A tleap script that builds the chain and sets N, CA, C and O, in Angstrom:
source leaprc.protein.ff14SB
mol = sequence {
  NMET ALA ASP THR LYS SER ASN ALA LEU SER
  ALA SER GLY TYR TYR GLY ALA ASN ALA GLU
  GLY LYS ARG ILE LEU ALA VAL SER ALA ALA
  LEU GLU LEU ILE ALA ALA ARG ALA SER SER
  SER THR PRO PHE ASN LEU GLU PRO GLU ILE
  ASN ASN LEU SER LYS TYR ALA ASP GLN ILE
  GLN GLU ALA ILE ASN LYS CLYS
}
set mol.1.N position { 1.129 -0.544 0.051 }
set mol.1.CA position { -0.186 0.056 -0.297 }
set mol.1.C position { 0.879 1.645 -0.170 }
set mol.1.O position { 0.972 2.761 -0.683 }
set mol.2.N position { 1.521 0.784 0.881 }
set mol.2.CA position { 3.018 2.597 0.930 }
set mol.2.C position { 3.164 2.439 -0.615 }
set mol.2.O position { 2.741 3.395 -1.265 }
set mol.3.N position { 3.626 1.521 -1.226 }
set mol.3.CA position { 4.247 1.675 -2.675 }
set mol.3.C position { 3.267 2.487 -3.274 }
set mol.3.O position { 3.586 3.662 -3.453 }
set mol.4.N position { 2.254 2.157 -3.591 }
set mol.4.CA position { 0.866 2.859 -4.263 }
set mol.4.C position { 0.667 4.580 -4.021 }
set mol.4.O position { 0.598 5.485 -4.852 }
set mol.5.N position { 0.604 4.610 -2.413 }
set mol.5.CA position { 0.584 6.091 -2.133 }
set mol.5.C position { 1.457 6.469 -2.971 }
set mol.5.O position { 1.110 7.073 -3.986 }
set mol.6.N position { 3.075 6.115 -2.643 }
set mol.6.CA position { 3.871 7.128 -3.122 }
set mol.6.C position { 4.385 7.131 -5.046 }
set mol.6.O position { 5.181 7.882 -5.609 }
set mol.7.N position { 3.748 6.251 -5.493 }
set mol.7.CA position { 3.759 6.085 -6.709 }
set mol.7.C position { 2.713 7.155 -7.185 }
set mol.7.O position { 2.949 8.071 -7.973 }
set mol.8.N position { 1.489 6.875 -6.559 }
set mol.8.CA position { 0.312 8.287 -7.038 }
set mol.8.C position { 0.309 9.310 -6.451 }
set mol.8.O position { -0.763 9.869 -6.681 }
set mol.9.N position { 1.253 10.199 -5.453 }
set mol.9.CA position { 1.737 11.254 -5.117 }
set mol.9.C position { 3.084 11.716 -6.061 }
set mol.9.O position { 3.081 12.767 -6.702 }
set mol.10.N position { 3.978 10.980 -6.050 }
set mol.10.CA position { 4.774 10.767 -7.160 }
set mol.10.C position { 4.381 11.521 -8.428 }
set mol.10.O position { 4.695 12.624 -8.876 }
set mol.11.N position { 3.489 10.422 -8.898 }
set mol.11.CA position { 2.950 10.903 -10.192 }
set mol.11.C position { 2.220 12.057 -10.570 }
set mol.11.O position { 2.150 12.333 -11.768 }
set mol.12.N position { 1.528 12.950 -9.512 }
set mol.12.CA position { 0.670 13.761 -9.348 }
set mol.12.C position { 1.742 15.390 -9.406 }
set mol.12.O position { 1.479 16.405 -10.052 }
set mol.13.N position { 2.914 15.147 -8.528 }
set mol.13.CA position { 3.925 15.581 -8.653 }
set mol.13.C position { 3.781 16.784 -7.506 }
set mol.13.O position { 4.021 17.991 -7.499 }
set mol.14.N position { 3.119 15.558 -6.275 }
set mol.14.CA position { 2.496 16.287 -4.673 }
set mol.14.C position { 4.051 16.354 -4.339 }
set mol.14.O position { 4.317 17.461 -3.873 }
set mol.15.N position { 5.410 15.336 -4.450 }
set mol.15.CA position { 6.193 15.582 -3.671 }
set mol.15.C position { 7.299 16.596 -3.835 }
set mol.15.O position { 7.965 17.091 -2.926 }
set mol.16.N position { 7.416 16.882 -5.405 }
set mol.16.CA position { 7.903 17.692 -5.999 }
set mol.16.C position { 7.078 19.193 -5.800 }
set mol.16.O position { 7.777 20.129 -6.189 }
set mol.17.N position { 6.255 19.446 -5.478 }
set mol.17.CA position { 5.484 20.684 -4.964 }
set mol.17.C position { 6.062 21.650 -3.951 }
set mol.17.O position { 7.018 21.401 -3.217 }
set mol.18.N position { 5.193 23.078 -4.005 }
set mol.18.CA position { 5.867 23.484 -3.218 }
set mol.18.C position { 4.479 23.927 -2.487 }
set mol.18.O position { 3.470 23.569 -3.094 }
set mol.19.N position { 4.287 24.595 -1.371 }
set mol.19.CA position { 3.734 24.313 -0.290 }
set mol.19.C position { 2.023 24.662 -1.132 }
set mol.19.O position { 1.005 23.976 -1.232 }
set mol.20.N position { 2.367 25.980 -1.586 }
set mol.20.CA position { 1.065 26.036 -2.737 }
set mol.20.C position { 0.640 25.347 -4.066 }
set mol.20.O position { -0.362 25.665 -4.706 }
set mol.21.N position { 1.542 24.340 -4.416 }
set mol.21.CA position { 1.049 23.462 -5.249 }
set mol.21.C position { 0.573 22.328 -4.690 }
set mol.21.O position { -0.553 21.995 -5.059 }
set mol.22.N position { 1.310 21.413 -3.632 }
set mol.22.CA position { 0.264 21.016 -2.484 }
set mol.22.C position { -0.954 21.440 -2.215 }
set mol.22.O position { -1.981 20.773 -2.096 }
set mol.23.N position { -0.782 22.696 -2.113 }
set mol.23.CA position { -2.218 22.616 -1.479 }
set mol.23.C position { -3.485 22.792 -3.074 }
set mol.23.O position { -4.684 22.515 -3.045 }
set mol.24.N position { -2.972 23.136 -3.862 }
set mol.24.CA position { -3.655 22.920 -5.117 }
set mol.24.C position { -4.142 21.668 -5.512 }
set mol.24.O position { -5.172 21.507 -6.167 }
set mol.25.N position { -2.991 20.294 -4.891 }
set mol.25.CA position { -3.332 18.946 -5.719 }
set mol.25.C position { -4.411 18.713 -4.683 }
set mol.25.O position { -5.339 17.965 -4.989 }
set mol.26.N position { -4.375 19.410 -3.213 }
set mol.26.CA position { -5.268 18.532 -2.557 }
set mol.26.C position { -6.450 19.165 -2.809 }
set mol.26.O position { -7.552 18.627 -2.705 }
set mol.27.N position { -6.220 20.469 -3.188 }
set mol.27.CA position { -8.079 20.774 -3.516 }
set mol.27.C position { -8.887 20.358 -4.825 }
set mol.27.O position { -10.110 20.266 -4.927 }
set mol.28.N position { -7.910 20.126 -5.814 }
set mol.28.CA position { -7.979 19.495 -6.586 }
set mol.28.C position { -8.997 18.052 -6.411 }
set mol.28.O position { -10.177 17.869 -6.710 }
set mol.29.N position { -7.895 17.091 -5.749 }
set mol.29.CA position { -8.690 16.056 -5.347 }
set mol.29.C position { -10.172 16.243 -4.443 }
set mol.29.O position { -11.239 15.754 -4.814 }
set mol.30.N position { -10.050 16.795 -3.591 }
set mol.30.CA position { -11.245 16.957 -2.907 }
set mol.30.C position { -12.296 17.204 -3.982 }
set mol.30.O position { -13.271 16.453 -4.023 }
set mol.31.N position { -12.150 18.356 -4.989 }
set mol.31.CA position { -13.237 18.330 -5.962 }
set mol.31.C position { -13.988 17.468 -6.683 }
set mol.31.O position { -15.145 17.423 -7.102 }
set mol.32.N position { -12.452 16.408 -6.733 }
set mol.32.CA position { -12.931 14.668 -7.501 }
set mol.32.C position { -13.723 14.056 -6.773 }
set mol.32.O position { -14.401 13.145 -7.248 }
set mol.33.N position { -13.809 14.375 -5.602 }
set mol.33.CA position { -14.443 13.162 -4.677 }
set mol.33.C position { -15.735 14.213 -4.645 }
set mol.33.O position { -16.783 13.583 -4.785 }
set mol.34.N position { -15.882 15.233 -4.542 }
set mol.34.CA position { -17.575 15.618 -4.622 }
set mol.34.C position { -18.194 15.536 -5.733 }
set mol.34.O position { -19.412 15.435 -5.885 }
set mol.35.N position { -17.016 15.595 -6.896 }
set mol.35.CA position { -17.495 15.551 -8.108 }
set mol.35.C position { -18.617 14.104 -8.039 }
set mol.35.O position { -19.828 13.977 -8.218 }
set mol.36.N position { -17.429 13.094 -7.661 }
set mol.36.CA position { -17.886 11.287 -8.170 }
set mol.36.C position { -19.079 11.134 -7.018 }
set mol.36.O position { -19.922 10.242 -7.120 }
set mol.37.N position { -19.076 12.125 -5.860 }
set mol.37.CA position { -20.445 11.638 -5.065 }
set mol.37.C position { -21.603 12.389 -5.810 }
set mol.37.O position { -22.738 11.917 -5.873 }
set mol.38.N position { -21.172 13.831 -6.484 }
set mol.38.CA position { -22.362 14.195 -6.849 }
set mol.38.C position { -23.361 13.737 -8.329 }
set mol.38.O position { -24.482 14.087 -8.695 }
set mol.39.N position { -22.373 12.837 -8.891 }
set mol.39.CA position { -22.585 12.087 -9.887 }
set mol.39.C position { -23.314 10.354 -9.832 }
set mol.39.O position { -23.390 9.388 -10.591 }
set mol.40.N position { -23.778 10.746 -8.339 }
set mol.40.CA position { -24.192 8.918 -7.991 }
set mol.40.C position { -25.521 9.343 -7.620 }
set mol.40.O position { -25.705 10.493 -7.223 }
set mol.41.N position { -26.612 8.374 -7.732 }
set mol.41.CA position { -28.009 7.964 -7.812 }
set mol.41.C position { -28.360 8.876 -6.773 }
set mol.41.O position { -29.263 9.650 -7.092 }
set mol.42.N position { -27.776 9.041 -5.299 }
set mol.42.CA position { -28.286 9.373 -4.198 }
set mol.42.C position { -28.711 11.265 -4.476 }
set mol.42.O position { -28.313 12.004 -5.377 }
set mol.43.N position { -29.506 11.525 -3.477 }
set mol.43.CA position { -30.165 12.724 -3.394 }
set mol.43.C position { -28.531 13.573 -2.722 }
set mol.43.O position { -27.789 13.217 -1.807 }
set mol.44.N position { -28.455 14.864 -3.720 }
set mol.44.CA position { -27.365 15.204 -3.584 }
set mol.44.C position { -26.924 16.798 -4.024 }
set mol.44.O position { -26.805 17.438 -5.069 }
set mol.45.N position { -26.716 17.083 -2.184 }
set mol.45.CA position { -26.657 19.420 -2.489 }
set mol.45.C position { -25.421 19.613 -2.375 }
set mol.45.O position { -24.574 19.307 -1.537 }
set mol.46.N position { -25.430 20.272 -3.525 }
set mol.46.CA position { -24.027 20.959 -3.563 }
set mol.46.C position { -23.239 21.515 -2.750 }
set mol.46.O position { -22.107 21.164 -2.416 }
set mol.47.N position { -24.167 22.858 -2.259 }
set mol.47.CA position { -23.712 23.841 -1.537 }
set mol.47.C position { -22.998 23.307 -0.225 }
set mol.47.O position { -21.920 23.894 -0.132 }
set mol.48.N position { -23.185 22.397 0.851 }
set mol.48.CA position { -22.677 21.996 1.943 }
set mol.48.C position { -21.331 21.719 1.767 }
set mol.48.O position { -20.482 22.001 2.613 }
set mol.49.N position { -20.969 20.891 0.134 }
set mol.49.CA position { -19.838 20.253 0.364 }
set mol.49.C position { -18.518 21.084 -0.169 }
set mol.49.O position { -17.295 21.026 -0.039 }
set mol.50.N position { -19.623 21.997 -0.934 }
set mol.50.CA position { -18.308 23.270 -1.313 }
set mol.50.C position { -17.838 24.031 -0.498 }
set mol.50.O position { -16.683 24.437 -0.632 }
set mol.51.N position { -18.965 24.573 1.000 }
set mol.51.CA position { -18.264 25.306 2.008 }
set mol.51.C position { -17.538 24.185 2.639 }
set mol.51.O position { -16.712 24.661 3.417 }
set mol.52.N position { -17.502 22.914 2.631 }
set mol.52.CA position { -16.687 22.094 3.603 }
set mol.52.C position { -15.037 21.877 2.490 }
set mol.52.O position { -14.018 21.315 2.892 }
set mol.53.N position { -15.243 22.562 0.958 }
set mol.53.CA position { -14.118 22.046 0.505 }
set mol.53.C position { -12.200 22.171 1.041 }
set mol.53.O position { -11.240 21.425 0.851 }
set mol.54.N position { -12.371 23.519 1.761 }
set mol.54.CA position { -11.526 23.593 2.437 }
set mol.54.C position { -10.771 22.577 4.025 }
set mol.54.O position { -9.678 22.493 4.584 }
set mol.55.N position { -12.294 21.926 4.209 }
set mol.55.CA position { -11.687 21.352 5.270 }
set mol.55.C position { -11.511 19.992 4.778 }
set mol.55.O position { -10.927 19.253 5.571 }
set mol.56.N position { -11.902 19.425 3.567 }
set mol.56.CA position { -11.472 18.456 2.832 }
set mol.56.C position { -10.408 18.400 2.196 }
set mol.56.O position { -9.821 17.397 1.792 }
set mol.57.N position { -10.071 19.725 2.066 }
set mol.57.CA position { -8.697 19.563 1.413 }
set mol.57.C position { -7.563 19.837 2.298 }
set mol.57.O position { -6.405 19.870 1.882 }
set mol.58.N position { -7.956 20.070 3.748 }
set mol.58.CA position { -6.694 19.857 4.941 }
set mol.58.C position { -6.772 18.392 5.360 }
set mol.58.O position { -5.677 17.912 5.651 }
set mol.59.N position { -7.791 17.600 5.453 }
set mol.59.CA position { -7.828 16.072 5.583 }
set mol.59.C position { -7.283 15.406 4.880 }
set mol.59.O position { -6.651 14.476 5.382 }
set mol.60.N position { -7.277 15.565 3.506 }
set mol.60.CA position { -6.574 14.904 2.415 }
set mol.60.C position { -4.687 15.541 2.898 }
set mol.60.O position { -3.778 14.712 2.934 }
set mol.61.N position { -4.463 16.778 3.155 }
set mol.61.CA position { -2.991 16.806 3.010 }
set mol.61.C position { -2.535 16.393 4.508 }
set mol.61.O position { -1.334 16.418 4.779 }
set mol.62.N position { -3.508 16.005 5.501 }
set mol.62.CA position { -3.181 15.457 6.944 }
set mol.62.C position { -2.633 14.411 6.546 }
set mol.62.O position { -1.411 14.327 6.665 }
set mol.63.N position { -3.493 13.164 5.877 }
set mol.63.CA position { -3.757 12.176 5.325 }
set mol.63.C position { -2.197 11.704 4.942 }
set mol.63.O position { -1.469 10.940 5.576 }
set mol.64.N position { -1.945 12.368 3.773 }
set mol.64.CA position { -0.397 12.693 3.106 }
set mol.64.C position { 0.366 12.457 3.857 }
set mol.64.O position { 1.251 11.604 3.914 }
set mol.65.N position { -0.016 13.388 4.623 }
set mol.65.CA position { 1.797 13.458 5.681 }
set mol.65.C position { 1.686 12.873 6.912 }
set mol.65.O position { 2.374 13.236 7.867 }
set mol.66.N position { 0.775 11.890 6.973 }
set mol.66.CA position { 0.609 11.057 8.401 }
set mol.66.C position { 2.109 9.898 7.491 }
set mol.66.O position { 2.403 9.830 6.298 }
set mol.67.N position { 2.762 9.128 8.788 }
set mol.67.CA position { 3.822 8.477 8.293 }
set mol.67.C position { 3.488 7.457 9.167 }
set mol.67.O position { 4.168 6.431 9.206 }
savepdb mol mol.pdb
quit
C-alpha cells in the first residue's frame, strides 16, 4: 500500500511541489471526490460540500503527511 501511495503522489507531482502546489493538488483531489459523489444516484446538495472544500483539502493533506 505504501508503494501505491508513493507512486500516486509522485505521479501527481505532490512531492516535488511547493506548499501552494501541494494545496492546489489537495483541493483538486477534494473536488474530484465531490464530483464523484454528485454523479451518484443518491440525492445530493452541492452547497454544503463546497462549503467544506477547504476542510476536505486539509484532511487530504493531513492524511498524506501521516507517517
